[in-house]
N, C-alpha and C positions, 0 to 999 in steps of 0.2 A: 369634090371633096367633102369631105366632112371634117368640121373644125368647132371642137366644142372645150370648154374649158371644164375639168374635171376636180371636185375635190377631194386631196388625198389628204384632207387633217388625220392627225392619231393623240393620242396623248404625249403634251409634249412638243404638240407644231406650234407654228407661228400663224397666225389668223391668214396668211398668204400663199400657204401649201396647196399649190395645184398641179394639172396637169392640162398641156394644154394640146388638142390631137391634130393631126392631119394625116387624113383617114381619106386614101384614094377610092374614088368610086368605082364599082364594079360591072362590067358589060361583058354578057354574054359573048359580045363579036371578039373580044378582045383573048388571045389562048393564054390569059394568065387566070388561074383560081385565087387560091388564099396567098398573099405576101410576108414576108420578113417583113418585123418591124423594127425601125431604130430608136428606141428611149435617149434621147438627149439629155445630159446631166450638166449644165454648166459649171465652170468652177468658178473662183472666186474668196477663197482663202477659207471657207467660212462662215464668210462675213457678208457676202451679198451673192448672187448669182449675174454674172456677166450675160449683158446681152447680146454681145459678141460672139457668143458660144453657144446661143440658143437658137432661136425661130431661121436665121439666114443659114445656119449650119444642115438643121431638120430640112427644110426647105431641097437644098443640095440634094439629100439622099430621095428626097421626094421627087426630084425630075431624075434621079437613076429606076424610080418605078418600086419604091419602097415606100411602106407605111411609114409615119413617123410621130414624134411626141415630143415635148419638150416638159421636163420636170420641173418646176420652181418649187424647190424642197426648202426646208426650213432650215436657216442659218443661225449665229449668235443671235440672242442669248441661248437658241434652243442647242441641244447637246444631244451626244449618242446615248441613243440610238435611233432620235426621232427621225433623222432624215432618211435611214434605212427602212424603218417602218414604211415612211411615206413610198418610196421605191417600192417596196412589196405591193403594197397594195395598188400601187398605180400597175405593175405588172398582172396580181391576180384580176383588176378589173380588165385590162386589156384580153387574157384570156376568156374571161366569161363573154366577152363580146366578139370572140373568136370565129363564131361561125356567121354573126350577122355582119360584121365587117370584112369579112374574108383575109383575118390573119391567121396567118402560120405561126399557131401556139405555141410551136417548137423552135420557133426563131425570132423570139422578142429579145432583142438584144441591147442592153443598155450600152450607152458610149458615156464615158466621163473623161472633161477636160480638168486639170491639176487637180483641187480639192475634190472639184466633180468626177474626178478618178479615184480618191482615194474613197471618197464614199460607194462609187460603183464596186471597188475593190473589194472593200471590205463587206458590203452587202453578199458579193459571191462567195465570200467565203464563210459569211455566218448565217447565211438564208436557212440554213436548213439545223446549226448548232445551238442557235439562240432562242429556240421557242417563236421564232414569230410567227408561225401559223396561227398557233393559240392566242397571241396577242394581237391577232388581225382576223380570228373567226373566219379561216380559210383552211385548204388542206396543202399540205405540204408540198403537194406537186402544182398546184397552182402559184407558188413562188419561185420554181426553176428559172433560171436563166437561161437561154437559149446559146449564151455566147456572152463573151465582153472584150470591149474595145478600149482603150485608154489613150489618150493624148496628154502627154507631159505630166504623169499623175504624181502627186504627193504618194507614198507608199511606205517609207520608214519613219519612224519617231526616236531613229538612233543618230548617227553621226551626222548624217545626210538630210535630216528633215528639214521640212518647211516649218518652223517652228511654230509661225503663227497661225496656220491651218491647225495643227496638232493642240494647241493652246485655246483656239475656238471652240473645236468639237468636244473638248473636254471639260471647258469650264470651270469649277471649281476642282475637278478632278485631275487637273492639271500637272499635277506632282506627285498623283499617287502612279507608284511604280507597277502596278497591276495594271491599271487602266491604259500608262503608256507601254508595256508590252503587249496590250490590246492591240493597239494601235500600230505595232512593228508587225505591219502586213506581210513581209517576207517570211516571217516564221507562221503565219496563218492558213498557209496553203495546204490545202487538201484534196484528196478523190471529187469532191463536190464541187472545186471549181471548174466552170465549163473552159472550152478551146477561146483564145485570146490572141487579141491584136493588141501590140502597142507601137504608137510612136515619141520620138524626144527627140531633143537636139542637144549634140555634143557643148553648144555654147549656152545654153540655158543656167542665167543666174541666180534664177530664184529658186527652183526646183532643180536641184541639181541631178545630172544624167544618171548616176548613180540608183535614185530611184528606182527608173526604170529596169536598170540591170539586175541590180537585189531582187526585184519580183521575177525577173525573164529568169534566173539562175535557179531562182526555188521553184517554178513552174517544169523548168524540164529536168530537176530533180524527182520532182513529184509524177513525172510521165504525163503533164498537161500538155498538149499539143496549143504552140506560143508561136506568131509571127512579130519580128521585132524589126524595127528600123529606129537609127539613129542618124539624123542628118547633120552635117557637120555645122552649119550656119545658123542663125536665127535664135533669137532671145525667147523668154517665156512667154506664154498665154499670145500664140500665134494665131487661133482659131483655122481659119481657112489658108493664113499667110498670104493673101492676096486685098485688093483694093474694097473687097466687100465686107471685108471685117477688119480694115485698119483703125487703129485708134485715131482720135479726134485731132492729135497732132501729126498725123499720117503714118505713125509708126505699126510695129507688126506685120509687116509685109517682107516675104523673102521667096523670092523665084523658086528657090531649090527643095523647099520644102512642101509645096503647093499639090504637088503629087499624091499626098499622104491620102487624100479623101479617096482617089482612083485605085490607090493601092487597098484601100479598104472595102472598097468596091470589088475588089476581084475577092479577096477575102470573103465578103459575105455572100459570094455567088457560089460559093465551095464550102458553105455550112452543113 
C-alpha cells in the first residue's frame, strides 16, 4: 500500500490542509487493473475534521478493493471556497497519478459526511461554474468528480440548516443574502452534478433529514441518478455506526445503519 501525505494547500488554506493516500499495490497475478478511488471528507461543522469519519472509513473501502484517500480540508477560520479548491487540487493530483498508481481516473468519488458532505456537494455543483480550473492551473476535466457519496450531509442554508456549519463556512459573510443563497445547495443542482449516493437517519437531531430529502428531490428533478437511503434509527455523526467508530462515551452505534457501507459498495460496483 502506498501511504503518502500530499500537500493540497491553496490561497486561503490552513497550514494543515493535506491528503493522506491509501493506494493498493498492483500485482499482475491479480486480475484487476485500474481501481476506483474513494476520497473521504470527514465532517465537523467546518470547525474541525472528525477522526471518526476519516482513516477508519477509508480503510473499510480499501478492504473492499478500492484505492482510498482522506482529505484534511481547511476549516474555520478558512472560508468558502478554500476547502472546495483543496478538494479540486486533490482530485487533479490523483488523476495525474492515475497511470502510475492504477487509479481509474473516471471513478474518483468523494465521500462527505455532515459538513464534509456539504463541502463535497458544493464542489460537485461548482467545480465547472466557479473558475476552479483557472484558479488551480489545471484543465477543467482534471476536476470532474466520478460520483458523489454523502452521509447525513449538511445541504440547505434555509429552514432546516445546520447553522453552525453555514456560519463557519461563510465567516464574515454569514449574513450576506447572496452567499446564503449560494450555500442553499438544493438550488444549485445542474447537469454537471455526477450520479449520487446518499444516506441519512430519520432521528438525526443535528442535521435534519430534510437536508437529504431536499437534495434528493432536486437531483431527481434535474435527472441526476440518485440512490437514497433513510434509516429510522440513529442520531448524527454515526460514521460506520459500529464499535470501530464509537464515540469516547460509547455512543454513535446503531446496528440498523451499519449496512450503509455495503450499500455504498454495491453502488460503487455499478458506477
